[in-house]
C-alpha positions in Angstrom: 32.5 14.1 76.4 34.3 10.8 75.7 33.0 10.6 72.3 35.7 12.4 70.5 33.5 15.4 69.2 33.7 18.6 69.6 31.1 20.4 71.6 28.8 22.7 69.4 28.3 25.2 72.2 30.1 28.6 71.4 31.0 31.2 74.0 31.0 34.2 71.4 29.2 36.4 73.7 32.3 36.5 76.3 34.3 39.3 74.7 37.4 40.5 75.9 37.7 44.4 74.9 37.0 46.5 77.3 33.6 47.7 76.7 32.8 44.0 77.1 34.4 43.6 80.2 32.7 46.7 81.7 29.3 45.4 80.5 30.0 42.1 82.0 31.1 43.9 85.2 27.6 45.6 85.3 25.4 42.6 84.7 27.6 40.4 87.5 27.0 43.5 89.8 23.2 43.5 89.2 22.2 39.8 88.3 25.1 37.9 90.2 25.8 40.4 93.6 22.5 41.8 93.4 23.7 45.2 94.1 23.3 48.5 91.9 26.4 50.7 91.5 24.8 53.3 93.9 24.8 50.9 97.0 27.8 48.6 96.0 30.7 48.3 98.1 34.3 48.1 97.0 33.9 44.3 98.0 30.8 43.9 95.7 32.7 45.4 92.3 35.2 43.1 93.5 33.2 39.9 93.6 31.4 41.2 90.3 34.7 41.4 88.3 36.0 37.9 89.9 32.8 36.4 88.0 33.8 38.3 84.8 37.1 36.5 84.8 35.7 33.3 85.9 33.3 33.5 83.0 36.3 33.6 80.7 38.0 30.7 82.3 35.0 28.6 82.2 34.8 28.0 78.3 38.6 27.4 78.2 38.2 24.8 81.1 35.6 23.1 79.9 37.4 22.7 76.3 40.4 21.2 78.2 38.7 18.9 79.9 37.0 17.9 76.5 40.3 17.7 74.7 41.8 15.5 77.6 39.1 12.8 77.0 39.6 13.2 73.0 43.2 12.6 73.3 42.4 9.4 76.0 45.3 11.3 77.9 46.9 9.8 81.0 46.1 12.0 83.9 48.7 12.8 86.9 46.5 13.1 90.2 48.4 15.8 92.8 47.1 14.2 96.6 48.0 17.0 98.7 46.9 18.3 102.3 47.7 21.9 101.4 47.5 24.2 98.6 48.7 27.8 99.1 47.6 29.2 95.8 47.7 32.5 97.3 45.5 35.9 96.3 43.0 35.6 93.6 41.7 39.2 93.4 40.7 39.0 97.0 42.5 37.8 100.2 44.4 34.7 100.6 42.8 30.8 100.3 44.2 29.4 103.9 44.6 26.0 102.5 48.2 25.7 103.7 50.7 26.0 106.3 53.8 26.7 104.4 56.2 25.4 102.0 54.4 22.1 101.2 51.3 24.2 99.9 53.0 26.7 98.0 55.1 24.0 96.3 51.9 22.2 95.2 50.4 25.4 94.1 53.5 26.3 92.3 53.1 22.6 90.5 49.6 23.2 89.5 50.5 26.7 87.8 53.2 24.9 86.0 51.2 21.6 85.0 48.6 23.9 83.5 51.1 25.9 81.6 52.8 23.1 80.3 49.5 21.6 78.7 50.0 18.5 81.1 46.3 16.7 82.1 47.0 17.9 86.1 44.4 17.6 88.9 45.0 18.8 92.5 43.1 16.9 95.3 42.8 18.0 98.6 40.3 19.1 101.4 38.3 22.5 101.5 39.4 23.5 104.9 36.5 26.1 106.4 39.2 27.7 108.4 42.8 27.7 107.8 46.0 27.2 109.9 45.4 30.2 111.9 45.4 33.9 111.4 48.3 35.1 113.7 48.4 37.7 116.0 51.0 39.2 118.1 50.1 40.5 121.7 52.7 41.9 123.9 55.4 39.9 121.4 53.6 37.0 121.9 52.1 34.6 119.2 47.8 34.3 119.4 46.1 32.6 117.1 42.9 33.2 115.7 40.7 31.7 113.1 41.1 32.1 109.5 37.9 32.0 108.1 39.0 32.8 104.6 35.3 31.4 103.1 33.3 34.2 105.3 32.7 36.7 102.7 32.2 33.7 99.8 34.6 32.4 97.1 33.8 33.1 93.8 36.5 30.8 92.0 34.9 27.8 93.2 32.1 25.4 92.0 30.2 23.4 94.3 29.3 20.2 92.9 26.8 18.7 95.1 26.0 16.0 92.2 29.7 14.4 92.7 29.8 13.2 96.3 30.8 9.8 97.9 30.2 8.1 101.1 33.5 7.7 103.3 33.4 5.1 106.0 34.9 5.3 109.5 35.0 2.7 112.5 32.7 -0.7 111.8 33.9 -4.0 111.2 35.1 -6.5 108.6 33.3 -9.3 107.8 35.2 -12.5 106.1 33.5 -14.7 103.7 33.9 -17.9 101.2 33.3 -16.3 97.4 32.0 -18.3 94.5 35.5 -18.7 93.4 36.1 -20.5 96.4 39.1 -17.5 97.7 38.5 -15.3 100.9 36.7 -12.1 100.6 36.3 -9.1 102.7 33.8 -6.4 103.2 34.0 -3.5 105.6 30.7 -2.9 107.0 28.8 -0.7 109.8 30.5 2.1 111.5 30.0 5.6 110.4 29.3 7.6 107.2 30.3 10.9 105.9 29.7 12.2 102.9 32.6 14.0 100.9 31.2 16.6 98.7 33.3 18.1 95.6 34.3 22.0 95.0 36.2 22.3 92.0 38.7 25.5 91.2 40.1 26.3 87.8 43.9 26.5 87.6 44.7 28.2 84.2 48.1 27.7 82.2 49.7 31.0 81.2 49.0 32.4 77.9 47.7 28.7 76.6 44.2 28.3 77.2 44.4 25.3 79.4 42.5 25.2 82.3 43.2 22.5 85.0 41.3 21.5 88.0 41.5 21.6 91.7 38.9 19.7 93.5 38.6 20.1 97.2 36.4 18.1 99.3 34.1 19.6 102.2 32.5 17.1 104.8 28.7 16.5 104.8 26.5 14.5 107.3 25.0 11.8 106.1 22.1 12.3 107.7 21.6 16.0 108.2 19.2 16.5 111.0 17.2 14.5 113.3 13.8 15.8 113.1 12.2 13.5 116.1 15.0 14.8 118.9 14.3 18.3 117.5 10.7 17.9 118.2 11.6 16.6 121.8 13.2 19.6 122.5 16.7 17.8 122.3 17.9 20.7 119.6 21.8 19.8 120.6 21.5 16.4 119.8 19.3 16.7 116.7 22.4 18.3 114.9 24.8 16.6 116.6 26.0 14.0 113.6 26.1 16.9 111.1 28.4 18.7 113.6 30.6 16.2 113.8 30.7 14.8 110.4 31.3 18.5 109.2 34.2 19.0 111.9 36.3 17.1 109.4 36.7 19.4 106.9 36.6 22.5 109.5 40.4 23.2 110.3 43.6 22.7 108.8 46.1 20.7 111.2 44.2 20.5 114.7 46.5 20.5 117.4 47.3 16.8 117.6 48.3 16.5 121.3 44.3 15.0 122.2 43.9 11.6 121.3 40.7 12.9 119.9 42.4 15.5 117.4 44.6 12.8 116.3 42.0 10.8 115.1 40.6 13.8 113.4 43.9 14.4 111.5 43.8 10.6 110.6 40.0 11.2 109.5 40.8 14.1 107.6 43.3 12.2 105.6 41.6 9.2 104.7 38.3 11.3 103.9 40.4 13.3 101.0 42.0 10.4 100.1 39.2 7.7 99.6 36.9 10.4 97.9 39.6 11.3 95.5 40.4 7.9 94.4 36.8 7.0 94.1 36.9 9.8 91.7 39.9 8.9 89.6 38.4 5.6 89.1 35.0 7.0 88.2 36.6 8.9 85.5 39.0 6.2 84.4 35.8 4.2 84.2 34.3 6.5 81.7 36.5 5.1 79.2 38.2 2.3 80.0 36.9 -1.0 81.7 40.1 -3.1 82.0 41.4 -2.3 85.5 45.0 -3.6 84.4 45.3 -0.4 82.1 45.3 2.3 85.3 48.5 2.7 85.3 48.9 3.7 81.9 46.2 6.3 82.1 46.5 7.3 86.1 49.6 8.6 87.7 49.1 9.4 91.5 51.7 11.7 93.3 51.7 11.5 96.9 52.9 15.1 98.4 54.6 13.8 101.6 53.2 11.0 104.0 49.8 12.8 104.7 48.0 11.1 101.4 49.9 7.6 102.0 46.7 5.8 103.1 46.0 6.1 99.6 47.9 3.1 98.9 46.0 0.7 101.3 42.9 2.4 100.2 43.2 1.4 96.5 44.2 -2.0 97.3 41.0 -2.1 99.2 38.9 -1.1 96.4 40.8 -3.7 94.1 40.8 -6.4 96.5 37.4 -6.2 98.1 35.1 -4.2 95.4 36.6 -5.6 92.4 37.9 -8.9 93.3 41.2 -8.8 92.0 44.0 -11.1 93.1 46.3 -9.6 95.7 49.7 -10.2 93.1 47.5 -8.3 90.0 46.2 -5.6 92.7 49.5 -4.8 94.2 51.4 -4.7 90.9 48.4 -2.1 89.7 49.2 0.0 92.8 52.8 0.1 92.7 52.9 1.1 89.1 50.1 4.2 89.9 51.5 5.8 93.0 55.0 7.7 93.3 55.6 9.5 96.5 57.7 12.5 97.5 59.4 12.6 100.7 60.3 16.3 102.3 61.8 15.6 105.4 64.7 14.0 107.1 63.2 15.0 110.4 62.4 11.6 112.3 59.3 13.5 114.2 57.8 15.0 110.6 58.0 11.4 109.3 54.4 10.6 110.2 53.1 7.5 112.3 49.8 6.3 113.8 49.1 4.4 116.6 48.1 1.1 115.7 45.2 1.0 118.0 43.7 4.1 116.7 44.1 2.8 113.2 42.2 -0.6 114.1 39.3 2.0 115.6 38.9 3.8 112.7 40.2 1.7 109.9 40.2 -1.7 110.6 40.4 -3.3 106.9 42.9 -0.7 106.2 45.1 -2.4 109.1 44.3 -5.7 107.8 45.7 -4.7 104.2 48.8 -3.1 105.6 49.4 -6.0 107.9 49.8 -8.3 104.9 51.9 -5.8 102.6 54.4 -5.7 105.5 54.2 -9.5 105.7 55.0 -9.9 102.2 57.5 -7.6 102.2 59.3 -8.5 105.0 59.6 -12.4 103.3 61.6 -10.6 100.5 63.8 -9.2 103.1 64.2 -12.2 104.7 65.3 -14.1 101.2 67.7 -11.7 101.2 68.8 -11.6 104.7 68.2 -14.7 106.3 70.0 -14.0 109.3 69.3 -10.4 109.9 66.5 -9.7 111.9 67.6 -6.4 112.7 67.0 -5.3 109.1 63.6 -6.5 109.3 63.0 -4.6 112.4 64.3 -1.3 110.6 62.4 -1.7 107.2 59.1 -3.0 108.8 56.1 -0.8 108.2 55.2 -1.3 112.2 57.4 0.1 114.6 57.3 -2.3 117.8 59.2 -0.1 120.0 57.2 1.3 122.8 53.5 1.8 121.7 52.9 -0.1 118.6 52.7 2.3 115.7 52.5 2.7 111.6 55.1 4.3 109.9 53.4 6.0 106.9 56.6 6.8 105.0 57.5 3.2 104.9 54.2 2.3 103.4 54.7 5.1 100.9 58.0 3.9 100.1 57.2 0.2 99.7 53.6 1.1 98.0 54.9 3.4 95.6 57.2 2.7 92.1 59.6 5.7 92.6 60.1 7.7 95.8 62.0 11.6 95.3 63.6 13.4 97.4 63.6 17.3 96.6 67.1 18.5 96.5 70.3 16.9 95.6 71.5 16.9 99.0 68.2 15.7 100.7 68.3 13.1 98.4 71.5 11.7 98.6 71.1 12.0 102.6 67.7 9.7 102.2 70.0 7.4 100.0 72.9 7.1 102.5 70.7 7.9 106.0 67.3 7.9 106.7 66.2 5.5 103.7 69.7 3.9 103.7 68.0 0.3 103.9 65.5 0.9 101.5 67.9 2.0 99.0 70.1 -1.1 99.0 66.7 -3.2 98.5 65.4 -0.7 95.9 68.4 0.6 94.1 66.8 2.5 91.4 63.5 3.5 93.0 64.8 6.9 95.3 65.8 9.6 92.7 66.4 13.2 92.9 64.0 16.0 91.5 65.0 19.5 92.9 61.7 21.7 93.8 61.0 24.8 92.1 59.1 27.6 92.1 56.4 29.3 89.2 58.1 32.4 87.7 54.6 34.0 87.0 53.5 34.3 90.6 56.9 34.7 92.2 58.7 37.3 89.6 56.1 38.6 86.9 53.2 39.0 89.1 54.7 40.2 92.7 57.5 42.2 91.3 56.5 44.3 88.6 59.2 46.8 88.6 62.0 44.3 88.4 59.8 41.9 85.9 59.1 45.1 83.6 62.8 46.3 83.5 63.5 42.7 82.5 61.3 42.2 80.0 62.4 45.7 78.5 66.0 44.2 78.2 65.6 40.4 76.9 61.7 40.2 76.0 59.1 38.2 77.6 59.9 34.7 76.9 61.8 34.1 80.1 58.0 33.9 81.9 57.6 30.4 80.1 61.5 29.6 79.9 63.0 30.8 83.1 66.6 29.6 81.4 66.1 32.6 79.4 67.1 34.9 82.1 70.7 34.2 81.4 70.7 36.8 78.8 71.0 39.1 81.9 74.5 37.9 82.3 75.8 40.2 79.7 74.1 42.9 81.5 75.7 42.5 85.3 78.4 44.8 84.3 76.6 47.2 82.9 76.3 50.1 85.1 73.4 51.4 83.6 71.5 48.4 83.9 72.9 48.0 87.5 71.1 51.3 88.5 68.0 50.3 87.1 67.9 47.1 88.9 69.0 48.9 91.8 65.9 51.4 91.5 63.6 48.6 91.0 64.6 47.2 94.4 64.2 50.6 96.0 60.6 51.0 94.6 59.7 47.3 96.0 61.6 48.7 99.3 59.8 51.9 99.4 56.3 50.2 98.9 56.9 47.5 101.5 58.0 50.4 104.0 54.5 52.0 103.4 52.6 48.9 104.0 54.3 48.2 107.2 53.8 51.8 108.2 49.9 51.3 107.3 49.2 47.8 109.0 51.7 47.9 111.5 52.2 51.4 112.5 56.0 50.9 112.5 58.6 53.2 110.5 61.4 51.4 108.6 63.7 53.3 106.7 63.5 52.3 103.0 67.5 53.5 102.8 68.8 51.0 105.0 69.6 47.0 104.0 66.7 44.8 103.9 67.8 41.8 105.6 65.0 39.0 105.4 64.2 35.7 107.2 60.6 34.9 106.5 59.2 31.1 106.6 57.7 29.0 109.5 59.2 29.2 112.9 61.3 26.3 113.7 64.5 25.5 115.9 66.0 23.7 113.1 65.3 27.0 110.5 67.5 28.7 113.1 65.4 32.3 113.7 67.3 32.1 117.3 70.7 32.0 115.2 69.7 35.1 113.4 68.4 37.1 116.1 71.6 36.1 118.5 73.5 38.1 115.6 71.0 41.1 115.8 71.8 40.9 119.4 75.7 41.0 118.7 75.2 43.9 116.2 73.4 45.8 118.8 76.4 45.4 121.7 78.8 46.6 118.9 76.9 50.2 118.3 76.8 50.4 122.0 80.6 49.9 122.5 81.2 51.9 119.6 78.8 54.4 118.3 80.7 56.0 116.0 81.4 52.5 114.4 81.3 51.9 110.1 77.7 50.4 110.3 75.5 49.2 107.6 72.1 50.6 108.6 69.8 47.6 108.3 66.6 46.5 109.3 66.2 42.9 110.3 62.5 41.3 109.1 61.2 38.3 110.6 58.1 36.4 109.6 56.5 33.0 109.9 54.1 31.2 112.2 54.8 28.5 115.1 52.7 25.7 115.3 50.1 26.4 118.3 51.8 23.7 120.6 55.5 24.4 119.7 56.6 26.1 122.8 60.0 26.8 121.7 59.1 28.3 118.4 56.6 30.4 119.9 59.0 31.5 122.7 61.6 32.6 119.9 58.8 34.6 118.8 58.3 36.5 121.6 62.3 37.0 122.2 62.5 38.7 118.7 59.8 41.0 119.4 61.3 41.6 122.9 64.9 42.6 121.2 63.1 44.6 118.7 61.2 46.3 121.4 64.7 47.2 123.4 66.4 48.3 120.0 63.2 50.6 118.6 63.6 52.2 122.2 67.1 53.0 122.4 67.9 56.6 120.8 71.5 55.5 120.5 71.1 52.7 118.0 67.4 52.7 116.5 68.5 54.9 113.3 70.8 52.5 112.4 69.3 49.1 113.5 66.0 48.2 113.3 63.8 44.7 113.9 60.5 44.3 112.6 58.3 41.0 112.9 55.5 41.1 110.7 52.9 38.8 111.5 50.4 36.7 109.6 53.0 35.5 107.0 51.2 34.1 103.9 51.3 34.2 100.3 50.3 37.5 99.7 52.8 38.5 102.6 55.5 37.1 100.7 54.8 38.4 97.9 55.1 42.2 99.5 58.3 41.4 101.5 60.4 39.1 98.6 60.6 41.3 96.2 62.2 44.1 98.5 64.4 41.5 100.1 68.3 42.5 99.6 69.9 39.8 102.1 68.2 36.3 102.4 68.7 34.4 105.4 68.5 30.2 104.7 70.7 29.6 107.9 69.0 26.1 108.8 71.1 23.3 110.3 72.9 21.8 107.4 71.2 18.2 106.3 67.5 19.3 108.1 66.1 21.6 105.5 64.9 19.3 102.6 65.2 22.0 100.0 63.4 25.1 100.9 61.7 27.6 98.1 61.7 30.6 100.0 65.5 30.6 98.9 64.5 30.5 95.5 62.0 33.3 95.3 64.2 35.4 97.2 67.3 35.0 94.9 64.9 35.2 91.9 64.2 38.9 93.0 67.8 39.8 93.3 68.0 38.9 97.2 71.6 37.9 98.0 72.1 34.5 100.1 73.4 33.8 103.3 73.1 30.9 104.0 74.6 27.2 105.0 75.3 24.2 102.6 72.0 22.9 103.5 68.8 22.0 101.0 68.6 23.8 97.8 71.6 26.3 98.7 73.8 23.8 97.6 72.4 23.7 94.0 71.7 27.5 94.0 75.5 28.0 95.0 76.4 25.9 92.1 74.3 27.9 89.5 75.1 31.5 90.6 78.6 31.1 91.5 80.9 30.8 95.0 81.4 34.5 94.5 77.6 35.6 94.3 76.5 33.8 97.5 77.5 34.2 101.5 78.2 30.5 102.6 78.8 29.8 106.2 78.7 27.0 108.9 79.3 23.3 109.4 78.5 20.9 106.6 76.8 17.6 107.1 80.1 15.9 107.1 81.4 18.4 109.8 78.2 18.1 111.9 78.3 14.1 111.6 82.2 14.5 112.9 81.5 16.9 115.9 78.7 14.8 117.0 81.0 11.5 116.7 83.3 13.3 118.9 80.6 14.5 121.3 79.4 18.1 121.0 80.2 20.4 123.8 78.4 23.9 123.3 79.4 25.3 126.5 83.1 25.2 124.9 82.3 28.0 122.3 80.2 30.0 125.1 83.5 29.9 127.0 85.8 30.7 124.6 83.8 33.5 122.5 83.5 36.8 124.5 80.8 37.9 121.8 78.8 34.9 122.1 78.8 34.7 125.8 77.3 38.2 125.9 74.9 37.7 124.0 73.9 34.0 125.6 74.0 35.7 128.7 71.6 38.8 128.0 69.0 36.4 127.0 69.4 34.4 129.7 69.5 37.0 132.3 66.7 38.7 131.5 68.2 41.8 129.5 65.1 41.8 126.9 62.6 40.8 129.6 63.2 42.8 132.7 60.0 42.2 134.0 60.2 38.5 134.0 64.1 37.8 134.0 63.1 34.0 133.7 61.5 34.1 130.5 64.2 33.0 128.5 66.3 31.1 130.6 65.1 28.1 128.9 66.3 29.2 125.6 70.2 29.7 127.2 69.9 26.6 129.0 69.2 24.7 125.9 71.8 26.5 123.9 74.4 25.5 126.7 73.7 22.3 127.8 72.5 20.5 124.4 72.1 22.9 121.3 70.9 20.3 119.5 70.5 22.6 116.5 74.4 23.7 116.5 73.5 27.2 117.1 77.0 27.9 118.8 78.9 26.0 117.0 78.1 28.4 113.8 77.8 31.6 115.4 81.1 32.8 114.7 81.2 31.9 111.1 78.2 33.4 110.5 79.0 36.7 112.2 81.7 36.6 110.0 80.4 36.0 106.8 77.4 38.4 107.7 80.3 40.9 108.0 81.4 40.3 104.8 78.1 40.7 103.4 78.2 43.9 104.9 81.7 44.9 103.4 80.0 43.8 99.8 77.0 46.0 100.5 79.1 49.2 101.1 80.4 48.8 97.3 77.1 49.3 95.2 78.7 48.1 92.1 79.9 45.0 93.6 76.6 44.2 95.3 74.4 45.5 92.2 76.3 42.7 90.0 75.7 40.0 92.3 72.2 40.4 92.7 71.9 40.6 88.7 73.7 37.8 88.6 71.4 35.9 91.1 68.5 36.7 89.2 69.9 35.8 86.0 71.4 32.1 86.8 68.2 31.1 88.7 66.5 29.6 85.6 67.3 25.8 87.0 65.0 26.5 90.0 61.8 27.2 88.0 58.6 24.6 88.5 58.3 24.1 85.1 61.6 22.5 85.1 60.5 20.3 87.9 57.2 19.2 86.5 59.2 18.6 83.3 61.2 16.0 85.4 58.3 14.5 87.2 56.7 13.8 84.0 59.6 12.1 82.4 61.2 10.4 85.4 58.2 9.4 87.3 54.6 9.7 85.6 55.0 9.2 82.0 52.7 11.7 81.1 52.8 14.0 78.0 51.7 17.3 77.2 48.2 17.5 75.4 48.1 20.1 72.5 44.7 22.0 71.7 
């Protein structure tokens, strides 16, 4: 593969004309699926066709890899716990929870489309986050067994497997060079087996790779125990080993599950690094060349254990001296920070770390010692800054701050929106930024236009192609060619018709799957994202209650008929988020059963929000709710997808909303609420949420209805904790932003009443979203961080 010669093997038997495709489908139905046309189910035909497509990817996939070797290309390895690649002819691969996984999938698409040698590495979870079902308005979690019917896109690689160690002990000895050396021995061993999924680029014949690791037992089966009748014990080791890749994000409220999550992270990181070094060694034998040929991006803190793992390999296996090993390590790694929330910045108890990864703990101690010596040289009399910057949090139970480890061990750290990066520099990472003034940069997130417009919104993408051609699919900035058409009434009407077609389609899906009627001629007002207090679904449902009250008070009011659509999952252990889901559904039930209002106001919660569901909802959305508390959303990508599909944003100055406002213009977005500076000033004066409650009758009425059981008459105290939290602390400033939010929502309604104004604004949103392509994002990573170049065919 690395000899610089092209393969003599040809793939001419794979035609792409209709007859060749038909013949291939028939052959796969018989010889791969083992069915004939008379007994084949719809699923059988789908699997046969998937193999037909896969066949045509394989030849491009193999030639792509050969091409990378011929060019001795520098490769980028993207380490992520989540990859939400969405539907590939069949149901979604349930390999993620939310934005983190959807972003990773967009990045893989863009790397392949831009001919960048990019590889994804993660875990082949047997069960995804969970499948969300609603029972009596409550979220119920069910297993998400996405592999139950097989996965035609993956290639098992039993020959690519690595032994991963946990526990054991560290042996120290004096080497022949007179230096101290360490070996990590004993403990438990699990095998990581590779499964490969091809990731094609768009119209360029490049096919990159996503490699996922599945946990297998080192010793599968204890025959002696089985023969003695101890059947459970005979397979105990196999079961425990395979638990590692069983479920995405097990609830970590118990110590055992915390240990499992740490095992998951080290498992896939260790296997990935061993695989990366194996590939590097095919053509290179000098590890000092590693940073010139390998770039590893840590997607959030989950894979940050890779830093001490690479150090362990370089020190203990390759016998490099510390300074050389550290230089190689820091030049290879870069880290993307995705959050400012302290609870989301991952930490691990030292005791747990020592139990599972004793050698890594030693290495982290040494990394920290050397780093704090440098800090001490700059700040000799400032013990407080050393405490703040230390990898170890000494307050209470001693813990390892994985974000600190990631920052110290990477040559670049990036935030994911201009505001987020600035807040990192001025707040969360202020001390690190002063110590490493050039390390922390911004690269704003992006989305792939192939999945999130071309594929998911056929009516609109066809209209755009008819108007300006197809070049926008690979160069999203070309959408600016739509700007002159924003004032064209004929184009406006066609744009509106495309939106209406998507609304009608979504209404049909809601009727089919949920047996609920929604009127496609109402305003589709959408908030779809993970359920979290900072994302403020509560603020939205409080606005719905206020609108409901207005209709009750004045049934003949000039009211924009609307359907408010919610979707999203709450973490299984997140009590308040799950309670908010139930409140949304109780409010929906009350409104739906009130004939005085239900023809003008409707609320629907669409369960089990995933990539496929998003692809159904987003093209139909007209008003996009991006209403997080300012300073808490790192970037957001749902905001970009909705605006790209012609929805108008109502949102706070948070995350990428700030840059979206700059691009689409103040006149084409609805901004409200406190800014980060305003929040800081408010909290400095001490925030009193009851002041807003007592001085705003509309707000008071809403809070009282929630707290007194209006929406839960069989259990009046069900939502008492929500109203009490709002009145006593309101940590996400819902009451402070309520009035401005209501008034801005009214302004949006006024625009919607004038179709010409609304349609022009919608066209302008689509036209000005070019900056938010993940192609632009990846180009910036390649230039500013990775130092990788596209490899031409």
